[in-house]
FIVO-471714 format. One line per 2 residues: number of its first residue (from 1); their letters; for each residue x, y, z of N, C-alpha, C. Coordinates in Angstrom, 2 decimals, m for minus. Layout:
NUM) A) X:Y:Z:X:Y:Z:X:Y:Z | ... $
This chain:
1) XX) 8.17:m17.60:29.05:8.99:m17.00:28.82:9.56:m16.00:29.71 | 10.33:m14.64:29.98:10.43:m14.41:30.86:9.98:m12.96:31.13 $
3) XX) 8.83:m12.60:31.84:7.73:m11.45:31.73:8.41:m10.13:31.97 | 9.41:m10.28:32.70:10.28:m9.17:32.95:10.67:m8.71:31.27 $
5) XX) 10.62:m9.40:30.30:11.25:m8.58:29.50:10.67:m7.76:28.99 | 9.01:m7.42:29.50:8.08:m6.68:28.45:7.80:m5.61:29.97 $
7) XX) 7.24:m4.43:29.38:6.78:m3.75:30.37:5.03:m3.34:29.23 | 4.46:m4.07:29.97:2.51:m3.79:29.60:2.67:m1.92:29.41 $
9) XX) 1.12:m1.63:28.31:1.28:m0.43:27.52:0.56:m0.12:29.44 | 0.96:0.88:29.84:0.26:2.07:30.52:m1.13:1.75:30.84 $
11) XX) m1.61:1.83:32.66:m3.13:2.13:32.91:m3.56:2.95:32.85 | m4.57:3.52:31.82:m4.70:4.15:31.54:m4.16:5.16:29.96 $
13) XX) m3.23:4.51:29.32:m2.97:4.88:28.28:m3.24:3.96:27.68 | m3.50:4.10:25.43:m4.41:3.31:24.84:m3.86:2.20:24.41 $
15) XX) m3.96:0.85:24.18:m3.37:0.15:23.21:m3.52:0.88:21.38 | m2.77:0.42:20.76:m2.94:0.30:19.04:m4.24:0.10:19.00 $
17) XX) m5.25:1.04:18.41:m6.05:0.64:18.15:m7.14:0.27:18.98 | m6.42:0.52:20.33:m7.48:m0.15:21.45:m8.03:m1.61:21.67 $
19) XX) m7.22:m1.89:20.89:m6.68:m3.63:21.09:m6.60:m4.58:22.00 | m6.71:m5.66:22.52:m6.33:m6.40:23.71:m5.20:m6.26:23.59 $
21) XX) m4.84:m6.51:25.22:m3.34:m6.08:25.41:m3.11:m7.85:26.06 | m1.50:m8.16:25.82:m1.04:m9.36:26.07:0.77:m9.08:26.67 $
23) XX) 0.54:m9.64:28.05:1.68:m9.05:28.32:2.46:m10.66:28.58 | 2.18:m11.19:28.62:2.21:m12.86:28.97:2.24:m13.80:27.66 $
25) XX) 3.40:m13.76:27.04:3.70:m14.34:25.63:3.42:m15.62:25.37 | 3.07:m16.26:26.82:3.05:m18.11:26.71:1.83:m18.03:25.87 $
27) XX) 1.20:m17.16:26.25:m0.02:m17.42:26.28:m0.86:m16.97:24.49 | m0.15:m16.06:23.78:0.16:m14.80:23.16:m0.97:m16.09:21.54 $
29) XX) m1.93:m15.48:20.90:m2.27:m16.17:20.60:m3.14:m15.11:20.02 | m2.86:m14.60:18.52:m3.31:m13.61:17.97:m2.67:m13.21:16.43 $
31) XX) m3.12:m12.91:15.71:m2.19:m12.78:13.81:m2.26:m11.87:13.94 | m1.66:m10.75:14.49:m0.91:m10.15:14.58:m0.30:m9.05:16.43 $
33) XX) 0.83:m9.15:16.39:1.13:m8.80:17.87:2.31:m6.95:17.65 | 1.65:m6.76:17.99:2.41:m5.38:18.05:2.87:m4.89:19.27 $
35) XX) 4.36:m4.73:18.84:5.53:m4.69:19.71:6.01:m3.30:20.05 | 6.45:m2.48:20.61:7.38:m1.13:20.63:8.58:m1.39:21.35 $
37) XX) 9.70:m1.15:20.56:10.85:m1.43:21.19:11.95:0.55:20.99 | 11.27:1.16:22.55:11.95:2.37:22.47:12.84:2.13:22.45 $
39) XX) 14.69:1.81:22.64:15.97:1.78:23.26:16.52:0.25:22.06 | 17.62:0.67:21.44:18.19:m0.71:21.28:20.38:m0.13:21.65 $
41) XX) 20.98:0.07:20.46:22.14:0.13:20.83:22.33:1.83:19.96 | 22.16:2.55:20.96:22.28:4.17:20.36:23.77:4.03:19.81 $
43) XX) 24.26:5.80:19.53:25.25:6.05:19.09:25.75:6.92:20.25 | 24.77:8.11:20.63:24.61:8.58:22.04:23.19:8.54:22.15 $
45) XX) 23.02:9.01:23.42:21.21:8.96:24.84:21.09:9.73:23.71 | 21.36:11.40:23.24:20.40:12.23:23.36:19.51:11.38:21.60 $
47) XX) 19.89:11.19:20.52:19.90:10.64:19.30:18.57:9.66:19.30 | 19.17:8.55:20.80:18.48:7.46:20.97:16.35:7.73:21.70 $
49) XX) 17.49:9.09:22.83:16.08:8.69:23.42:14.98:9.82:22.51 | 15.25:10.67:21.56:14.35:11.15:20.81:13.49:10.51:19.73 $
51) XX) 13.64:9.74:19.55:12.75:8.51:19.39:11.71:7.53:20.51 | 12.94:7.68:21.18:12.09:6.42:22.05:10.40:6.75:22.89 $
53) XX) 10.00:7.81:22.51:7.97:8.03:23.22:7.38:7.97:22.42 | 8.72:7.91:20.68:7.09:6.82:19.51:6.25:5.90:19.82 $
55) XX) 6.60:4.38:20.39:5.67:3.89:20.22:4.44:4.12:20.53 | 4.66:5.21:21.88:3.28:5.34:22.66:2.66:6.78:22.09 $
57) XX) 3.18:7.28:21.95:2.45:8.67:20.61:2.23:7.88:19.89 | 2.31:6.70:19.20:1.60:6.47:17.73:0.39:5.74:18.24 $
59) XX) 0.76:5.05:19.61:m0.70:4.12:20.06:m1.97:5.27:20.43 | m1.34:6.23:20.61:m1.92:7.76:21.46:m2.73:8.61:19.72 $
61) XX) m2.09:8.23:18.52:m2.74:8.59:17.83:m3.64:7.52:16.62 | m3.41:6.30:17.65:m4.34:5.40:16.78:m5.79:5.52:16.91 $
63) XX) m6.23:6.66:18.22:m7.23:6.51:19.05:m7.97:7.07:17.72 | m7.26:7.73:16.94:m8.21:8.48:15.56:m9.01:7.86:14.95 $
65) XX) m8.38:6.26:14.40:m9.05:6.09:13.57:m10.01:4.42:14.85 | m10.01:4.16:15.43:m11.04:4.00:16.39:m12.29:4.03:16.91 $
67) XX) m13.52:3.35:16.79:m13.33:1.79:15.63:m13.99:2.16:14.42 | m13.73:3.33:14.01:m14.09:3.32:12.57:m13.43:2.21:11.15 $
69) XX) m12.06:1.75:11.99:m11.31:1.61:10.52:m12.46:0.10:10.86 | m13.03:m0.81:11.56:m13.28:m1.95:11.38:m14.70:m1.98:10.82 $
71) XX) m15.65:m0.69:10.40:m16.70:m0.89:9.93:m16.85:0.14:8.59 | m16.07:1.08:8.57:m16.24:2.37:7.21:m15.89:1.72:6.03 $
73) XX) m16.32:2.65:5.44:m15.94:2.06:3.74:m14.57:2.52:3.76 | m14.09:1.86:3.39:m12.12:2.43:3.05:m11.66:2.36:1.41 $
75) XX) m11.55:3.85:1.29:m11.86:3.94:m0.45:m10.76:3.67:m0.77 | m9.59:3.33:0.08:m8.14:2.79:m0.57:m8.20:1.25:m0.66 $
77) XX) m9.12:0.67:m0.27:m9.49:m0.64:m0.56:m10.81:m1.06:m1.03 | m11.12:m0.23:m1.01:m12.29:m0.19:m2.33:m13.52:m0.91:m1.59 $
79) XX) m13.73:m0.39:m0.34:m15.10:m1.62:0.44:m14.37:m1.67:1.51 | m14.42:m2.47:2.11:m14.00:m3.19:3.63:m12.72:m3.29:4.20 $
81) XX) m12.02:m2.65:5.19:m11.06:m2.62:4.83:m9.81:m3.96:5.73 | m11.27:m4.81:6.22:m10.26:m6.06:6.80:m11.14:m6.82:6.40 $
83) XX) m12.20:m6.86:4.35:m12.28:m7.64:4.03:m13.31:m8.74:4.45 | m13.94:m8.47:5.39:m15.02:m9.16:6.32:m14.46:m10.31:6.58 $
85) XX) m13.24:m10.69:7.23:m12.44:m11.08:8.22:m12.77:m10.86:8.93 | m12.26:m11.84:10.12:m12.28:m11.48:11.89:m10.45:m12.14:11.80 $
87) XX) m10.53:m10.38:12.55:m9.14:m11.24:12.82:m8.11:m10.70:13.94 | m7.49:m10.94:14.73:m7.07:m11.27:16.31:m5.76:m10.58:16.48 $
89) XX) m5.57:m9.25:16.68:m4.78:m8.42:17.04:m4.39:m7.92:18.68 | m3.61:m8.02:19.04:m2.99:m7.57:20.34:m2.22:m6.80:20.74 $
91) XX) m2.15:m6.16:21.69:m0.74:m5.18:21.61:m0.06:m5.73:23.13 | 1.50:m6.22:22.61:2.51:m6.77:23.71:2.87:m5.39:24.10 $
93) XX) 3.06:m4.28:24.35:3.60:m3.30:25.65:5.01:m3.69:24.62 | 5.63:m3.15:25.54:7.26:m2.70:24.85:8.13:m3.51:25.37 $
95) XX) 9.23:m3.42:24.55:10.16:m4.44:24.83:11.03:m3.37:26.44 | 11.61:m4.30:27.27:11.57:m3.50:28.83:13.32:m2.97:28.57 $
97) XX) 13.39:m2.01:27.55:15.30:m1.64:27.11:15.09:m0.06:27.79 | 16.48:0.63:27.77:16.34:1.36:28.26:17.97:2.11:28.19 $
99) XX) 17.86:3.09:28.31:19.61:3.84:28.17:20.28:2.88:29.28 | 19.70:2.38:30.04:20.32:1.88:31.49:20.88:0.55:31.05 $
101) XX) 20.08:m0.16:30.63:20.14:m1.38:29.67:20.83:m1.99:28.38 | 21.49:m0.87:28.09:22.09:m0.74:26.56:22.92:m2.80:25.95 $
103) XX) 23.62:m2.66:27.14:23.80:m4.02:26.45:22.70:m5.25:26.56 | 21.95:m5.22:27.25:21.28:m6.54:26.89:19.79:m5.93:25.89 $
105) XX) 19.47:m4.83:25.24:18.70:m4.31:24.79:18.24:m5.02:23.55 | 19.82:m5.69:22.57:19.09:m5.76:21.79:18.56:m7.93:21.82 $
107) XX) 19.36:m8.49:22.55:18.81:m9.76:22.60:17.16:m9.72:23.50 | 17.45:m8.58:24.61:15.91:m8.77:25.02:14.85:m8.74:23.84 $
109) XX) 15.23:m7.79:23.31:14.34:m7.83:21.79:14.61:m8.86:20.86 | 15.35:m9.58:20.78:15.70:m10.33:19.96:14.33:m11.56:20.68 $
111) XX) 14.76:m12.11:21.80:13.68:m12.83:22.68:12.56:m12.55:22.48 | 11.85:m11.53:22.76:10.74:m11.44:22.79:9.93:m11.17:21.10 $
113) XX) 11.07:m11.00:20.48:10.32:m11.44:18.94:9.88:m12.64:18.49 | 10.99:m12.96:18.80:11.61:m15.21:18.92:10.37:m15.71:19.54 $
115) XX) 9.46:m15.34:20.47:8.48:m15.64:21.18:7.33:m15.67:20.57 | 7.42:m14.60:19.72:6.46:m14.14:18.78:6.08:m14.66:17.84 $
117) XX) 6.67:m14.58:16.88:6.57:m16.02:16.27:6.88:m16.92:16.07 | 7.35:m17.58:17.51:7.16:m19.07:17.94:5.46:m19.24:17.72 $
119) XX) 4.84:m18.43:18.76:3.35:m18.24:18.59:2.71:m17.94:17.19 | 2.77:m18.06:16.36:3.00:m17.57:14.87:2.27:m16.09:14.50 $
121) XX) 2.24:m15.83:15.47:1.90:m14.62:15.28:2.58:m13.43:14.05 | 2.41:m12.60:13.43:2.90:m11.60:12.27:3.15:m10.29:13.47 $
123) XX) 4.40:m10.32:13.68:5.34:m8.99:14.86:5.34:m7.25:14.03 | 4.39:m7.10:14.75:4.47:m5.71:13.47:5.12:m4.02:15.41 $
125) XX) 6.40:m4.00:14.57:7.43:m3.33:15.71:7.33:m2.08:15.68 | 7.31:m0.92:16.43:7.36:0.53:16.99:8.43:1.05:16.88 $
127) XX) 9.03:1.17:16.66:10.00:1.74:17.07:10.28:3.05:18.04 | 10.85:3.88:18.50:12.89:3.30:18.49:13.24:4.08:17.27 $
129) XX) 14.58:4.05:17.45:15.64:4.79:16.02:15.53:3.52:14.93 | 16.94:3.78:14.00:16.76:2.70:12.86:17.71:1.17:13.48 $
131) XX) 18.27:1.58:15.17:19.00:m0.36:15.22:18.47:m0.51:15.73 | 16.78:m0.43:16.00:15.88:m1.67:16.60:15.83:m2.74:15.78 $
133) XX) 15.64:m2.30:13.96:15.43:m3.91:13.02:16.94:m4.91:13.43 | 17.68:m4.04:13.52:18.88:m5.39:14.03:18.93:m6.61:14.64 $
135) XX) 18.31:m6.29:16.24:17.98:m7.36:16.57:16.05:m7.98:16.61 | 16.11:m7.69:16.15:14.27:m7.97:15.38:14.63:m9.12:14.24 $
137) XX) 15.41:m8.39:13.25:15.72:m9.38:12.24:16.32:m10.20:12.59 | 17.16:m10.50:13.83:17.89:m12.02:14.66:17.18:m12.93:14.74 $
139) XX) 15.83:m12.55:15.47:15.27:m13.21:15.56:13.80:m14.10:14.65 | 14.76:m14.17:13.02:13.96:m14.68:11.66:14.82:m16.23:11.80 $
141) XX) 16.18:m16.16:12.32:16.66:m17.11:12.08:15.79:m18.43:12.52 | 16.16:m19.15:10.83:15.18:m20.37:11.36:13.82:m20.24:10.37 $
143) XX) 13.63:m19.08:9.84:12.27:m18.70:9.11:12.43:m18.18:7.81 | 13.79:m18.32:7.22:13.56:m18.16:6.04:13.60:m18.73:4.69 $
145) XX) 13.61:m18.81:3.79:14.27:m17.35:3.29:13.54:m16.26:2.59 | 13.24:m14.96:3.48:13.13:m13.89:3.41:13.21:m12.37:2.55 $
147) XX) 12.79:m11.90:1.90:12.94:m10.37:1.04:12.99:m9.59:2.00 | 13.38:m8.63:1.95:13.69:m7.07:2.90:12.99:m6.04:1.74 $
149) XX) 12.64:m5.26:2.39:11.81:m4.29:1.33:12.00:m3.48:2.50 | 12.88:m1.78:1.70:12.95:m1.10:3.06:12.94:0.05:2.36 $
151) XX) 12.27:1.21:3.15:11.84:2.40:2.75:12.86:2.87:3.51 | 13.29:4.31:2.60:14.72:4.97:3.52:15.55:5.95:2.69 $
153) XX) 15.79:6.79:2.97:16.22:8.09:2.72:17.42:8.01:2.86 | 18.26:6.86:3.01:19.23:6.39:3.75:19.49:4.73:3.33 $
155) XX) 20.98:4.55:2.96:21.36:3.31:2.61:21.29:2.42:3.46 | 22.13:3.35:4.95:21.72:2.01:6.53:23.13:1.39:6.20 $
157) XX) 24.44:1.05:5.35:25.14:0.39:4.73:26.10:0.46:6.12 | 26.52:0.88:6.69:27.71:1.09:7.08:28.16:0.11:8.08 $
159) XX) 29.39:m0.23:7.85:29.81:m1.32:9.31:30.20:m0.92:10.17 | 30.96:0.36:10.89:30.50:0.56:12.20:30.50:2.17:12.19 $
161) XX) 30.44:2.70:12.92:30.23:4.27:13.85:31.23:4.45:14.65 | 32.08:4.88:14.92:33.00:4.83:16.70:33.01:3.57:17.43 $
163) XX) 33.14:2.01:16.47:33.17:1.04:17.31:32.35:0.36:16.94 | 31.00:0.70:16.60:29.29:0.59:16.86:29.13:0.02:15.98 $
165) XX) 28.56:m1.36:16.20:28.45:m2.32:14.62:26.66:m2.52:14.68 | 26.22:m1.85:15.84:24.52:m2.24:15.70:23.22:m0.83:15.88 $
167) XX) 24.68:m0.01:15.08:23.72:1.84:15.67:22.99:1.46:13.86 | 22.46:2.32:14.26:20.78:3.23:13.48:21.36:3.05:11.41 $
169) XX) 22.62:3.21:11.78:23.15:3.28:10.35:23.73:2.06:9.58 | 23.78:0.77:10.33:24.33:m0.44:9.75:22.97:m1.70:9.40 $
171) XX) 21.61:m1.20:9.79:20.71:m2.27:10.39:21.02:m3.19:8.62 | 20.65:m2.66:7.35:20.95:m3.28:6.36:21.80:m4.18:6.16 $
173) XX) 23.12:m3.72:6.26:24.74:m3.92:6.84:24.57:m5.47:6.99 | 24.09:m5.18:8.80:23.69:m6.25:9.55:23.12:m7.46:8.74 $
175) XX) 22.30:m7.04:8.17:21.34:m7.99:8.06:21.87:m9.03:6.19 | 22.42:m8.55:5.41:23.35:m8.83:4.38:24.52:m9.91:5.63 $
177) XX) 23.97:m9.86:6.82:25.28:m10.90:7.28:24.13:m12.36:7.59 | 23.27:m11.94:7.49:22.53:m13.15:8.04:21.49:m13.99:7.50 $
179) XX) 22.15:m14.75:6.81:21.95:m16.14:5.93:20.23:m16.44:5.93 | 19.36:m16.36:6.54:17.89:m16.40:6.52:16.86:m15.44:5.25 $
181) XX) 17.95:m13.87:5.08:17.22:m12.89:4.58:18.25:m13.88:2.91 | 17.35:m13.57:1.88:17.72:m13.66:0.29:18.62:m12.64:m0.49 $
183) XX) 17.65:m11.58:0.41:18.17:m9.80:m0.22:17.31:m8.91:0.17 | 17.39:m8.15:m0.41:17.00:m6.85:m0.25:16.27:m5.56:m1.45 $
185) XX) 15.83:m5.09:m1.20:15.09:m3.72:m2.43:15.01:m2.81:m1.18 | 15.58:m1.49:m1.48:15.80:m0.75:m1.24:15.28:0.37:m1.95 $
187) XX) 14.39:1.69:m1.37:13.48:2.34:m2.19:13.62:3.81:m1.53 | 13.96:4.74:m1.71:13.68:6.15:m1.95:14.40:6.59:m1.16 $
189) XX) 16.31:6.49:m1.75:17.29:6.96:m1.15:17.37:7.87:m2.04 | 18.15:8.89:m1.20:18.22:10.25:m2.51:19.11:11.46:m1.11 $
191) XX) 19.73:12.06:m2.02:20.55:13.14:m1.53:22.04:12.66:m1.15 | 23.37:13.57:m0.35:24.50:13.55:m0.06:24.63:12.45:0.78 $
193) XX) 24.23:12.64:1.76:23.93:12.24:3.11:23.87:10.63:3.47 | 23.49:9.78:1.95:23.10:8.47:2.30:23.95:7.40:3.07 $
195) XX) 25.28:7.77:2.12:26.34:6.96:2.17:27.32:7.31:1.07 | 28.63:6.48:1.74:29.90:7.08:1.00:30.17:5.68:0.10 $
197) XX) 30.76:5.90:m0.96:31.13:5.10:m1.95:31.28:3.47:m1.69 | 32.15:3.50:m0.38:32.13:2.06:0.37:30.98:1.72:0.47 $
199) XX) 30.22:2.26:0.77:28.71:1.75:1.66:28.11:1.07:0.18 | 27.84:2.15:m0.47:27.45:1.53:m1.72:27.75:0.54:m2.58 $
201) XX) 29.29:0.52:m2.88:29.69:m0.96:m3.35:29.74:m1.83:m2.70 | 29.28:m1.89:m1.38:29.41:m3.14:m0.58:28.26:m3.64:m0.97 $
203) XX) 26.59:m2.94:m0.92:25.69:m3.42:m1.13:25.03:m3.65:m3.05 | 26.11:m2.52:m3.53:26.00:m3.82:m4.99:26.31:m5.16:m4.81 $
205) XX) 27.39:m5.06:m4.09:28.54:m6.29:m4.24:27.38:m7.32:m3.79 | 26.35:m7.19:m3.04:25.28:m7.87:m2.38:24.76:m8.45:m3.16 $
207) XX) 24.42:m7.27:m3.73:23.24:m7.52:m4.79:21.86:m6.97:m4.44 | 22.26:m6.18:m3.44:20.93:m5.01:m3.34:20.10:m4.71:m4.62 $
209) XX) 19.00:m4.50:m4.26:18.17:m3.32:m5.51:18.25:m2.13:m4.82 | 18.30:m1.57:m5.32:18.51:0.14:m4.77:18.26:0.99:m5.98 $
211) XX) 16.65:1.39:m5.01:15.80:2.37:m6.27:15.73:3.81:m5.79 | 16.33:4.65:m6.22:16.82:6.34:m5.73:15.13:7.06:m5.86 $
213) XX) 15.17:7.91:m5.06:13.72:8.21:m5.02:13.37:9.04:m6.41 | 14.37:9.49:m6.75:14.25:10.19:m8.16:13.30:9.11:m9.22 $
215) XX) 14.26:8.24:m9.46:13.84:7.00:m10.23:12.67:6.34:m9.63 | 12.03:6.07:m8.57:10.93:6.04:m8.16:9.53:7.06:m8.73 $
217) XX) 9.81:7.84:m8.29:8.71:8.98:m8.92:9.00:8.93:m11.13 | 10.11:8.86:m11.16:9.98:8.72:m13.07:9.06:7.91:m13.87 $
219) XX) 9.69:6.38:m12.74:9.22:5.26:m13.73:7.49:4.68:m12.72 | 7.03:5.05:m11.57:6.32:4.90:m10.46:6.18:3.25:m10.18 $
221) XX) 5.57:3.34:m9.28:5.67:2.23:m7.62:5.69:0.96:m8.39 | 4.29:0.90:m9.57:3.96:m0.40:m10.03:5.59:m1.39:m11.56 $
223) XX) 6.63:m0.48:m11.40:7.66:m1.00:m12.20:8.71:m1.14:m11.00 | 8.82:m0.76:m9.67:9.12:m1.24:m8.65:8.39:m2.02:m8.19 $
225) XX) 7.75:m2.61:m7.89:7.00:m3.82:m7.87:7.43:m4.95:m8.71 | 7.58:m4.48:m9.70:8.26:m5.63:m11.06:9.30:m6.02:m10.55 $
227) XX) 10.00:m5.69:m9.92:11.64:m5.62:m9.33:12.20:m6.06:m8.75 | 10.92:m6.17:m7.63:11.70:m6.43:m6.44:11.22:m8.08:m6.63 $
229) XX) 12.22:m8.85:m5.99:11.88:m10.38:m6.74:11.21:m11.43:m6.07 | 10.24:m12.35:m6.92:9.39:m13.38:m5.97:10.28:m14.12:m5.19 $
231) XX) 9.19:m14.06:m4.00:9.58:m14.49:m2.57:8.78:m15.38:m2.03 | 8.65:m16.15:m1.05:7.39:m16.96:m0.45:7.01:m16.06:0.77 $
233) XX) 8.27:m15.30:1.02:8.18:m13.91:2.63:8.79:m12.82:2.31 | 8.49:m11.46:3.11:8.96:m10.69:3.05:8.37:m10.08:4.06 $
235) XX) 9.38:m8.82:4.69:10.02:m8.18:5.59:9.65:m6.46:5.54 | 9.08:m5.81:6.13:8.93:m4.68:5.41:9.48:m3.56:6.82 $
237) XX) 10.52:m2.60:6.34:11.34:m1.78:7.26:10.37:m0.51:6.44 | 10.49:0.26:7.58:9.92:1.54:6.67:10.82:2.61:7.66 $
239) XX) 11.45:3.63:7.51:12.86:4.78:8.03:11.36:5.65:7.78 | 11.12:6.57:9.18:9.93:7.46:8.27:10.90:8.19:7.68 $
241) XX) 11.71:8.80:7.87:12.22:10.00:7.11:12.62:9.26:5.19 | 12.38:7.95:5.21:12.30:7.40:3.75:10.47:8.31:3.14 $
243) XX) 10.31:8.89:3.57:9.12:9.45:3.22:8.94:10.88:2.95 | 7.67:11.38:2.09:8.88:12.87:2.47:8.17:13.40:3.20 $
245) XX) 8.80:14.72:3.34:8.44:15.40:4.87:7.65:16.35:4.77 | 6.87:16.10:3.59:4.84:16.59:3.73:4.61:15.98:4.34 $
247) XX) 4.78:14.51:4.38:3.34:13.46:4.91:4.32:13.03:5.94 | 5.56:13.18:6.57:6.47:12.71:7.66:7.40:14.61:8.45 $
249) XX) 7.01:14.96:8.56:7.73:15.63:9.16:8.25:15.47:10.25 | 8.16:14.47:11.35:8.67:14.63:12.56:10.07:13.32:12.45 $
251) XX) 10.21:13.70:11.96:11.74:12.83:11.92:12.97:13.65:12.15 | 14.19:13.32:12.46:15.31:14.05:12.58:16.07:14.33:11.28 $
253) XX) 16.41:13.34:10.12:16.85:14.02:8.71:16.04:14.25:8.26 | 15.15:14.99:8.00:13.82:15.40:6.68:14.81:15.31:5.62 $
255) XX) 13.82:14.70:4.46:15.10:14.79:3.25:13.97:15.02:1.60 | 13.93:16.18:1.45:12.52:16.52:0.29:12.58:15.51:m0.89 $
257) XX) 11.54:15.38:m1.46:11.61:14.28:m2.44:11.51:13.04:m2.32 | 10.62:13.43:m1.05:10.84:11.57:m0.78:9.46:10.24:m1.55 $
259) XX) 9.24:9.53:m0.27:8.32:8.23:m0.90:6.79:9.05:m0.47 | 5.78:9.00:m1.35:4.89:10.04:m1.58:3.36:8.36:m0.66 $
261) XX) 2.32:9.14:0.01:1.35:8.56:0.62:0.61:7.43:m0.22 | 1.23:7.90:m1.84:0.50:6.56:m2.17:1.42:5.88:m2.92 $
263) XX) 2.34:5.59:m3.09:3.86:4.79:m3.22:3.71:3.99:m2.39 | 3.36:4.33:m1.51:4.33:3.62:m0.16:2.55:2.72:0.61 $
265) XX) 2.00:3.19:0.12:0.41:2.38:0.43:0.31:1.39:m0.78 | 0.88:1.59:m2.16:0.54:1.33:m3.32:1.69:m0.13:m3.15 $
267) XX) 2.92:0.04:m2.59:3.98:m0.64:m1.88:3.49:m2.07:m1.51 | 3.08:m1.60:0.42:2.80:m2.38:1.06:1.63:m3.76:0.40 $
269) XX) 0.37:m2.72:m0.41:m0.65:m3.33:m0.59:0.09:m4.17:m2.03 | 1.00:m4.11:m2.91:1.70:m4.67:m3.50:3.00:m6.05:m3.28 $
271) XX) 3.45:m5.54:m2.26:4.41:m6.67:m1.48:3.26:m7.73:m0.98 | 1.91:m7.29:m0.63:1.33:m8.49:0.08:0.74:m9.21:m1.25 $
273) XX) 0.28:m9.04:m1.89:m0.08:m9.52:m3.18:1.13:m10.53:m3.80 | 2.43:m9.87:m4.08:3.64:m11.23:m4.39:3.79:m12.29:m3.03 $
275) XX) 3.72:m11.73:m2.05:4.29:m13.25:m1.49:3.99:m12.60:0.40 | 3.69:m13.85:1.21:3.86:m13.24:2.94:4.99:m12.37:3.62 $
277) XX) 3.86:m11.26:3.94:4.65:m10.78:4.89:5.01:m11.80:6.25 | 5.91:m11.48:6.60:5.86:m12.42:7.93:6.94:m11.01:8.97 $
279) XX) 7.40:m9.90:9.39:7.63:m9.13:9.84:7.39:m6.90:9.06 | 7.51:m6.77:10.16:6.78:m5.06:9.77:7.46:m4.76:10.82 $
281) XX) 8.32:m2.94:10.62:8.57:m1.77:11.84:8.30:m0.89:10.97 | 8.04:0.28:12.07:8.08:1.45:11.39:9.05:2.20:12.48 $
283) XX) 10.03:3.07:11.94:11.05:4.08:12.75:11.48:5.09:12.90 | 12.30:5.27:13.45:12.65:6.83:13.58:11.90:8.43:13.41 $
285) XX) 10.10:7.89:14.49:9.31:9.21:14.32:9.64:9.45:15.33 | 10.19:10.98:15.26:10.40:12.00:16.57:9.16:12.65:16.62 $
287) XX) 8.31:12.60:17.94:7.38:12.85:17.84:7.72:14.63:18.49 | 8.60:15.04:19.22:9.03:16.47:20.19:9.05:17.20:19.02 $
289) XX) 9.78:16.84:17.05:9.37:18.00:16.16:8.71:17.84:14.86 | 7.75:16.65:15.49:6.21:16.65:14.75:5.22:17.64:14.73 $
291) XX) 4.54:17.43:13.35:3.80:18.82:13.62:2.02:18.19:13.37 | 1.61:18.51:14.70:m0.12:17.86:14.73:0.14:16.22:14.49 $
293) XX) 1.19:15.78:15.21:1.40:14.25:15.44:1.05:13.71:13.74 | 1.42:14.40:12.56:1.04:13.69:11.08:1.44:12.53:11.29 $
295) XX) 3.27:12.76:11.14:4.33:11.21:11.52:3.28:10.24:12.08 | 3.05:9.90:13.10:2.51:9.01:14.31:1.35:8.69:13.69 $
297) XX) 0.64:9.60:13.05:m0.77:9.27:12.94:m0.23:8.64:11.23 | 0.21:9.16:10.80:0.96:8.54:8.89:1.14:7.01:9.71 $
299) XX) 1.89:6.76:10.59:2.32:5.41:11.19:1.38:4.97:11.41 | 0.12:5.15:12.22:m1.25:4.50:12.25:m1.31:3.49:11.07 $
301) XX) m2.10:4.87:9.76:m2.80:4.39:8.99:m1.86:3.00:7.35 | m0.69:3.37:7.84:0.41:1.98:7.32:0.21:1.23:8.02 $
303) XX) m0.25:0.46:9.46:m0.48:0.22:9.74:m1.95:m0.83:8.97 | m3.02:0.16:8.82:m3.96:m0.73:8.85:m4.12:m0.77:6.96 $
305) XX) m3.21:0.14:6.47:m2.74:0.17:5.11:m2.14:m1.43:5.34 | m1.49:m2.32:5.97:m0.99:m3.60:6.04:m1.95:m4.31:6.59 $
307) XX) m2.46:m4.37:7.68:m3.44:m5.15:8.11:m4.87:m5.23:6.76 | m4.84:m4.31:5.90:m6.02:m3.93:4.56:m5.60:m5.32:3.91 $
309) XX) m4.09:m4.97:3.85:m3.51:m5.52:2.58:m3.14:m7.37:2.77 | m3.07:m7.38:3.65:m3.13:m9.46:4.81:m4.55:m9.58:4.76 $
311) XX) m5.84:m9.45:5.04:m6.46:m9.79:5.14:m7.19:m9.84:3.81 | m7.36:m8.74:2.39:m7.79:m9.25:1.41:m6.90:m10.11:0.63 $
313) XX) m5.62:m10.28:1.27:m4.74:m11.41:0.16:m4.88:m12.40:1.03 | m6.11:m12.68:2.03:m5.54:m14.09:2.76:m4.94:m14.35:3.85 $
315) XX) m4.08:m13.77:4.02:m3.01:m14.09:5.02:m3.15:m14.26:6.26 | m4.52:m13.71:7.00:m4.51:m13.19:8.05:m6.48:m13.92:8.41 $
317) XX) m6.91:m14.12:9.72:m8.08:m13.63:9.71:m8.82:m14.91:9.01 | m10.17:m14.77:9.85:m10.45:m16.02:9.30:m12.50:m15.32:8.45 $
């Protein structure tokens, strides 16, 4: 693969959880491959730039967990996070995207993620704003059928805004057009800014399972897990503003009443218990408005929850 598509983690800066680095995907050999995607297709440069530092900020906050996550008792799992398994995680750095390369950003991202999949690793993608999952999901052609589990305050079903079809308001609309995705469950929706009626109607017509935050709080996460269709493969995409601002304040559009920590961690574990998780992204962190970096810290903890869930269900490791 063309190595110019990747920017390695800079010398002197940490990789995620201080794992090994891999900038040549032709020799990638890992269970999980971490990949930052700072930019994709923005509506405006300012809106895109505010999330562009998130991948490295998340890496830096991950040092607060290292190396303890490998040896300490984890109360969320009732023991060893890794379930006694040996797991190989590598950090591939960032896709070489920038505001100067907007036309090429999506194809570069798709090419890198496709290579990770060819090497049989699970991509763990750090955004960037919520247009990032569109080129990521395009890389999964031939790997379906896959059911999407989406956590967000917003529906993200706009067909286009100002002629831009691959922007941050459109990832689930674009995913609905990819036949390798068999359906989607969207969790945490709330407020009046999430969608117009036409987007709501389009999502319903497609068959998206829509779960408002209020309903989630009322019926509980176990009931929502029962509603997620049985599938062989799942892809999880989390927009940080889907989480409650008390645990994720570092976002562009905080909305009260969001998904709680216990709900999202139980969701990740529950999805892993239902079937194989083949990809994960966490997007829309805005480090410049965060409080003590707790949103980036939370992003790290959720990746560890995913890691633990994959180990405890025997999906990765030996």
